[in-house]
C-alpha positions as CSV (number, residue, x, y, z in Angstrom):
1,X,-0.1,-0.2,0.0
2,X,1.4,3.6,-0.8
3,X,2.7,5.0,2.3
4,X,2.8,8.7,0.9
5,X,-0.4,10.0,-0.4
6,X,1.5,12.4,-2.7
7,X,3.2,9.8,-4.0
8,X,0.5,9.4,-6.4
9,X,1.7,12.5,-8.4
10,X,4.7,10.7,-9.7
11,X,4.8,6.4,-8.9
12,X,2.7,3.8,-10.3
13,X,-0.6,2.7,-8.7
14,X,-0.7,-0.3,-6.4
15,X,-0.7,-3.3,-8.7
16,X,-3.9,-5.3,-9.1
17,X,-4.5,-8.5,-7.8
18,X,-4.0,-12.0,-10.1
19,X,-7.2,-12.1,-12.3
20,X,-7.9,-8.7,-13.3
21,X,-11.7,-8.5,-13.1
22,X,-13.7,-8.2,-16.5
23,X,-14.3,-4.8,-18.2
24,X,-17.6,-3.1,-16.9
25,X,-20.4,-4.2,-19.3
26,X,-23.0,-1.8,-20.7
27,X,-25.3,-2.1,-17.3
28,X,-22.2,-0.2,-15.6
29,X,-21.7,2.4,-17.9
30,X,-25.5,3.0,-18.2
31,X,-25.7,3.2,-14.3
32,X,-23.1,5.4,-13.9
33,X,-24.1,8.0,-16.6
34,X,-27.9,7.7,-15.1
35,X,-26.3,8.9,-11.8
36,X,-24.6,11.7,-13.7
37,X,-27.7,12.6,-15.5
38,X,-29.6,12.6,-12.3
39,X,-26.7,15.6,-10.5
40,X,-27.1,17.5,-13.8
41,X,-30.7,17.5,-13.6
42,X,-30.3,18.4,-10.0
43,X,-27.9,21.3,-10.8
44,X,-30.3,22.7,-13.4
45,X,-33.3,22.5,-11.1
46,X,-31.4,24.6,-8.4
47,X,-29.9,27.4,-10.8
48,X,-34.3,27.5,-12.0
49,X,-35.3,27.9,-8.7
50,X,-32.8,30.5,-7.4
51,X,-33.6,32.2,-10.6
52,X,-37.5,31.9,-10.1
53,X,-37.3,33.3,-6.3
54,X,-35.2,36.3,-7.5
55,X,-37.0,37.3,-11.0
56,X,-40.6,36.2,-9.8
57,X,-40.8,35.5,-6.4
58,X,-44.0,33.2,-5.7
59,X,-43.8,29.8,-5.0
60,X,-45.0,26.8,-3.5
61,X,-43.6,23.2,-3.3
62,X,-44.9,22.2,-6.2
63,X,-43.2,24.1,-9.1
64,X,-41.7,23.3,-12.2
65,X,-38.4,23.8,-11.1
66,X,-39.0,22.0,-7.9
67,X,-40.0,19.0,-9.8
68,X,-36.5,19.3,-12.1
69,X,-34.5,19.3,-8.8
70,X,-36.3,16.3,-7.1
71,X,-36.4,14.5,-10.6
72,X,-32.6,14.7,-10.3
73,X,-32.2,13.3,-7.2
74,X,-34.7,10.6,-8.1
75,X,-33.2,9.1,-10.7
76,X,-29.5,9.1,-9.4
77,X,-31.0,7.1,-6.4
78,X,-32.9,4.7,-8.5
79,X,-29.9,4.1,-10.5
80,X,-27.6,3.8,-7.4
81,X,-30.3,1.2,-6.1
82,X,-30.4,-1.1,-9.0
83,X,-26.4,-1.4,-9.1
84,X,-26.9,-2.1,-5.4
85,X,-29.4,-4.7,-6.0
86,X,-27.4,-5.9,-8.9
87,X,-24.2,-6.4,-7.3
88,X,-26.0,-7.9,-4.3
89,X,-27.5,-10.5,-6.7
90,X,-23.9,-11.2,-8.2
91,X,-22.2,-11.7,-4.7
92,X,-25.3,-13.9,-3.6
93,X,-24.9,-16.1,-6.7
94,X,-21.3,-16.7,-6.0
95,X,-20.1,-14.6,-9.0
96,X,-17.0,-12.0,-8.1
97,X,-18.3,-8.0,-8.0
98,X,-16.4,-6.0,-10.2
99,X,-15.0,-3.4,-8.4
100,X,-14.4,-0.9,-11.1
101,X,-18.3,-0.9,-11.3
102,X,-18.8,1.5,-8.9
103,X,-16.1,1.0,-6.6
104,X,-15.0,-1.2,-4.0
105,X,-18.1,-3.4,-2.8
106,X,-19.4,-2.5,0.9
107,X,-21.3,-5.1,2.9
108,X,-24.5,-3.1,4.3
109,X,-26.9,-4.2,7.1
110,X,-24.5,-7.3,8.1
111,X,-24.3,-8.2,4.5
112,X,-27.8,-7.9,3.6
113,X,-26.5,-6.0,0.6
114,X,-23.5,-5.5,-1.2
115,X,-23.3,-1.8,-2.6
116,X,-20.7,-0.4,-4.3
117,X,-19.2,2.1,-2.6
118,X,-19.8,4.9,-4.9
119,X,-23.3,4.1,-5.7
120,X,-23.6,3.7,-1.8
121,X,-22.8,7.5,-1.6
122,X,-24.8,8.6,-4.0
123,X,-27.8,6.5,-3.3
124,X,-27.3,7.8,0.5
125,X,-27.5,11.2,-1.0
126,X,-30.6,10.9,-2.9
127,X,-32.3,9.2,-0.4
128,X,-31.7,12.1,2.3
129,X,-32.2,14.6,-0.1
130,X,-35.8,13.0,-0.9
131,X,-36.3,13.0,3.0
132,X,-35.1,16.3,3.6
133,X,-37.8,17.1,0.6
134,X,-40.3,16.2,3.3
135,X,-39.1,18.8,5.9
136,X,-38.9,21.2,3.3
137,X,-42.3,20.7,2.4
138,X,-43.5,20.8,6.7
139,X,-41.2,24.1,6.6
140,X,-43.2,25.7,4.0
141,X,-46.6,24.9,5.1
142,X,-45.8,26.2,8.8
143,X,-43.6,29.3,7.8
144,X,-44.9,30.2,4.5
145,X,-43.1,31.5,1.8
146,X,-39.2,30.9,2.0
147,X,-36.8,32.6,-0.2
148,X,-33.7,32.2,1.7
149,X,-31.0,29.6,0.8
150,X,-29.6,28.8,4.3
151,X,-33.0,27.9,6.0
152,X,-32.6,24.4,7.8
153,X,-34.1,22.5,5.4
154,X,-32.4,24.1,2.3
155,X,-29.1,23.4,3.9
156,X,-29.9,19.8,4.2
157,X,-30.9,19.7,0.7
158,X,-27.4,21.1,-1.0
159,X,-25.4,19.1,1.4
160,X,-27.6,15.6,0.5
161,X,-27.3,16.5,-3.4
162,X,-23.4,17.4,-2.7
163,X,-23.4,13.6,-1.6
164,X,-25.0,12.4,-4.3
165,X,-22.5,14.3,-7.0
166,X,-19.4,13.4,-4.7
167,X,-20.8,9.7,-5.2
168,X,-20.7,10.2,-9.0
169,X,-17.0,10.9,-8.9
170,X,-16.4,8.0,-6.9
171,X,-18.5,6.0,-9.3
172,X,-16.4,7.2,-12.3
173,X,-13.4,6.9,-10.7
174,X,-13.5,3.3,-10.2
175,X,-14.2,3.2,-14.4
176,X,-10.7,5.4,-15.0
177,X,-9.3,2.4,-17.2
178,X,-12.1,2.7,-19.4
179,X,-12.5,6.2,-21.9
180,X,-15.8,6.6,-21.0
181,X,-15.1,6.8,-17.2
182,X,-12.3,9.5,-17.6
183,X,-15.2,11.1,-19.6
184,X,-17.5,11.0,-16.7
185,X,-14.8,11.6,-14.1
186,X,-13.7,15.1,-15.9
187,X,-17.6,16.0,-16.2
188,X,-18.7,15.1,-12.3
189,X,-15.8,17.0,-11.0
190,X,-17.0,20.3,-12.7
191,X,-21.0,19.6,-11.2
192,X,-19.9,19.2,-7.9
193,X,-17.5,22.4,-8.1
194,X,-20.7,24.4,-9.3
195,X,-22.6,23.6,-6.6
196,X,-20.4,24.5,-3.8
197,X,-21.0,28.2,-3.1
198,X,-24.8,27.2,-3.2
199,X,-23.8,25.0,-0.2
200,X,-21.4,27.2,1.5
201,X,-24.2,29.9,1.9
202,X,-24.8,27.9,4.7
203,X,-22.3,29.6,6.6
204,X,-24.1,33.0,5.6
205,X,-24.8,35.1,8.9
206,X,-21.9,33.9,11.2
207,X,-20.1,36.8,11.1
208,X,-16.9,34.9,10.0
209,X,-13.8,36.8,9.4
210,X,-13.3,36.2,5.5
211,X,-15.9,36.1,3.0
212,X,-17.3,32.9,3.3
213,X,-18.4,32.1,-0.6
214,X,-14.9,33.4,-1.5
215,X,-13.1,30.9,0.6
216,X,-15.5,27.9,-0.2
217,X,-15.2,28.6,-3.8
218,X,-11.4,29.1,-4.1
219,X,-11.0,26.0,-1.4
220,X,-13.2,23.2,-3.1
221,X,-12.4,24.5,-6.6
222,X,-8.8,24.0,-6.4
223,X,-8.9,20.9,-4.3
224,X,-11.4,19.1,-6.9
225,X,-9.4,20.2,-9.7
226,X,-6.3,19.1,-8.6
227,X,-7.7,15.9,-7.0
228,X,-8.9,15.4,-10.4
229,X,-5.2,15.9,-12.1
230,X,-3.7,13.5,-9.6
231,X,-6.1,10.6,-10.0
232,X,-6.0,10.2,-13.3
233,X,-2.5,11.5,-13.8
234,X,-3.0,12.5,-17.6
235,X,-2.0,15.8,-19.0
236,X,-4.5,18.6,-19.3
237,X,-6.9,16.9,-17.0
238,X,-6.9,20.1,-14.8
239,X,-7.5,22.2,-18.1
240,X,-10.0,20.1,-18.9
241,X,-12.4,20.2,-16.0
242,X,-11.8,23.8,-15.9
243,X,-13.0,24.2,-19.4
244,X,-16.2,21.7,-18.5
245,X,-17.1,24.0,-15.7
246,X,-17.3,26.9,-18.2
247,X,-19.5,25.3,-20.8
248,X,-21.9,24.5,-17.8
249,X,-21.8,28.0,-16.6
250,X,-22.5,29.7,-20.1
251,X,-25.6,26.9,-20.1
252,X,-26.9,27.9,-17.2
253,X,-26.0,31.5,-17.3
254,X,-28.4,31.2,-20.3
255,X,-31.1,29.0,-19.2
256,X,-32.0,30.1,-15.5
257,X,-33.6,33.6,-16.7
258,X,-35.0,32.3,-19.7
259,X,-36.7,29.2,-18.1
260,X,-37.8,31.8,-15.1
261,X,-39.6,34.1,-17.5
262,X,-40.9,31.1,-20.0
263,X,-42.2,29.4,-16.7
264,X,-43.6,33.0,-15.4
265,X,-45.6,33.6,-18.7
266,X,-47.2,30.1,-18.7
267,X,-48.4,30.4,-15.3
268,X,-49.6,33.9,-15.3
269,X,-47.3,35.8,-12.9
270,X,-45.6,38.6,-13.7
271,X,-41.7,39.5,-13.2
272,X,-40.7,41.9,-10.2
273,X,-41.0,45.5,-10.9
274,X,-38.1,46.4,-9.3
275,X,-36.1,43.5,-11.3
276,X,-32.9,44.8,-11.7
277,X,-30.2,44.2,-14.8
278,X,-28.1,41.6,-12.7
279,X,-26.7,38.7,-13.6
280,X,-28.0,35.1,-12.8
281,X,-27.5,34.3,-9.4
282,X,-26.1,31.1,-9.4
283,X,-24.0,30.9,-12.7
284,X,-22.6,34.3,-11.2
285,X,-21.0,32.5,-8.2
286,X,-19.2,29.8,-10.3
287,X,-15.7,31.1,-10.8
288,X,-15.4,32.5,-14.6
289,X,-11.6,32.3,-14.6
290,X,-11.1,28.9,-13.6
291,X,-8.8,27.9,-16.9
292,X,-6.4,30.2,-15.5
293,X,-5.8,28.9,-11.8
294,X,-6.1,25.3,-13.9
295,X,-3.1,26.3,-16.3
296,X,-1.3,27.4,-13.6
297,X,-1.5,24.2,-11.4
298,X,-0.8,22.1,-14.7
299,X,2.2,24.2,-15.7
300,X,3.5,23.4,-11.8
301,X,2.6,19.7,-11.8
302,X,4.5,19.5,-15.2
303,X,7.8,21.1,-13.7
304,X,7.5,19.3,-10.2
305,X,7.1,15.7,-12.0
306,X,9.8,16.7,-14.3
307,X,12.2,18.7,-12.3
308,X,11.9,16.0,-8.8
309,X,10.3,18.6,-6.6
310,X,9.6,16.7,-3.1
311,X,6.2,14.8,-3.7
312,X,5.3,15.7,0.0
313,X,5.2,19.3,-1.1
314,X,4.3,19.5,-4.7
315,X,0.7,19.3,-4.0
316,X,0.6,22.1,-1.3
317,X,2.8,24.2,-3.8
318,X,0.3,23.6,-6.4
319,X,-2.6,24.4,-4.5
320,X,-1.6,27.7,-3.2
321,X,-0.4,29.1,-6.5
322,X,-3.9,27.7,-7.9
323,X,-5.5,29.4,-4.7
324,X,-3.9,32.8,-5.3
325,X,-4.6,32.9,-8.8
326,X,-8.0,32.3,-8.2
327,X,-8.7,34.1,-5.3
328,X,-7.7,37.2,-7.2
329,X,-9.9,36.4,-10.4
330,X,-12.6,36.2,-8.1
331,X,-11.5,40.0,-7.4
332,X,-11.7,40.6,-11.1
333,X,-15.0,38.7,-11.5
334,X,-16.6,40.8,-9.0
335,X,-15.7,44.1,-10.4
336,X,-16.8,42.7,-13.9
337,X,-20.5,41.9,-12.4
338,X,-21.8,45.1,-11.8
339,X,-19.1,46.4,-9.4
340,X,-19.5,43.1,-7.4
341,X,-23.1,43.8,-6.6
342,X,-24.1,40.8,-8.7
343,X,-24.8,37.4,-7.0
344,X,-21.1,36.2,-7.2
345,X,-19.3,34.9,-4.4
346,X,-17.7,38.5,-3.2
347,X,-21.0,40.5,-2.0
348,X,-19.2,44.1,-2.7
349,X,-16.3,45.8,-4.6
350,X,-13.2,46.5,-3.3
351,X,-10.1,46.6,-5.0
352,X,-7.9,48.4,-2.5
353,X,-4.2,47.0,-2.4
354,X,-5.3,45.7,1.1
355,X,-8.1,43.7,0.0
356,X,-5.8,42.5,-3.0
357,X,-3.3,41.4,-0.2
358,X,-6.0,39.7,1.8
359,X,-7.4,37.7,-0.8
360,X,-4.1,36.9,-1.9
361,X,-3.0,35.7,1.5
362,X,-6.8,33.8,1.5
363,X,-6.3,32.0,-1.5
364,X,-2.6,31.0,-0.3
365,X,-3.8,29.5,3.1
366,X,-7.3,27.8,1.3
367,X,-5.5,26.8,-1.8
368,X,-2.4,24.9,0.4
369,X,-4.9,23.2,2.4
370,X,-6.9,22.4,-0.7
371,X,-3.6,20.8,-2.0
372,X,-2.6,18.7,0.8
373,X,-6.4,17.3,1.0
374,X,-6.6,16.7,-2.7
375,X,-3.5,14.3,-2.7
376,X,-5.0,12.4,0.2
377,X,-8.6,12.3,-1.5
378,X,-6.9,11.0,-4.7
379,X,-5.3,8.3,-2.8
380,X,-8.5,7.3,-1.7
381,X,-10.1,7.0,-5.1
382,X,-7.2,5.2,-6.7
383,X,-6.9,2.7,-3.3
384,X,-10.9,2.4,-3.9
385,X,-10.1,0.4,-7.3
386,X,-6.3,-0.4,-7.5
387,X,-6.9,-2.7,-10.5
388,X,-8.1,0.1,-12.8
389,X,-4.5,1.5,-12.2
390,X,-3.1,-1.9,-13.6
391,X,-5.4,-2.1,-16.5
392,X,-4.8,1.2,-17.5
393,X,-1.0,0.5,-18.4
């Protein structure tokens, strides 16, 4: 077993045991992409619902944006349950459970079920999401109209759907030896990144000494991009993840206000009278210049591997550099979006030298921590299915 998490940057993976498991069949591909499709629907539904609150206002539990949001979790949950039952039936029939289909099998409820790790995480998140949906329904019936993101039911819902998105990352990392697995892995990570500014909004109102949305965006974006690059060990993975996130941002930037207006016209509700020309709230919180930070991280990983930099420090150095670039780019993004008055990670425009220095220090600290954890998360993903490393060589 690898003793140093950072060794995944340079060294080969753990050798696979004799008798390499068979390649995932079509059912495994379908299950993985069904979970991914569910997370994408959840993301689209969330962006639509938030924009509906901003542009229109009146809301009930049973709206079309909510239907899309809950349908996404239902699809991911059903797909996860189907793959868990498939693995359980295979195990009971005496057939080996392929760890490259969703990850290493986990015994659940005393061995009643055999669940691939990725599908277990994704399915648990989906089940919790639907459960907390009942809490949200009760909350609406008790307190009426609720337009804040950091109410207790909303925070629980966002954490639950983030868990499903993390499960999708685990599922595709288990099939990283296959092209379809690598493609799904590169797509699933940006889905998780796009949701982090919404989840970190739960810290709003705590009076933290740093901007919680800026710190959360820098930390999670750097951590997940670097984790993806270390896990796959291919060139341009970080840039690919950033590019996919850019495409997602462009789509929801156009879709969320358009869908809110079309749905308002359909149900006969007007837009707000005082509606300002503001950018869409959720996509405005996504990092617009992640490509720049990803390019810096790619360059440092390439230099570090080529020149033999200490593998224990390379993830932290790479993360710190990426965090500084991303943090400063968020200042530029805040200034571009109506002087920071939009829905981005920074609630106000502040471009003084003191602010620039503070953001740089924040990016340095949170980026270094993100790099440290990214290397360890990558180890966990690779050890989850070590046979995939042997197969990919």
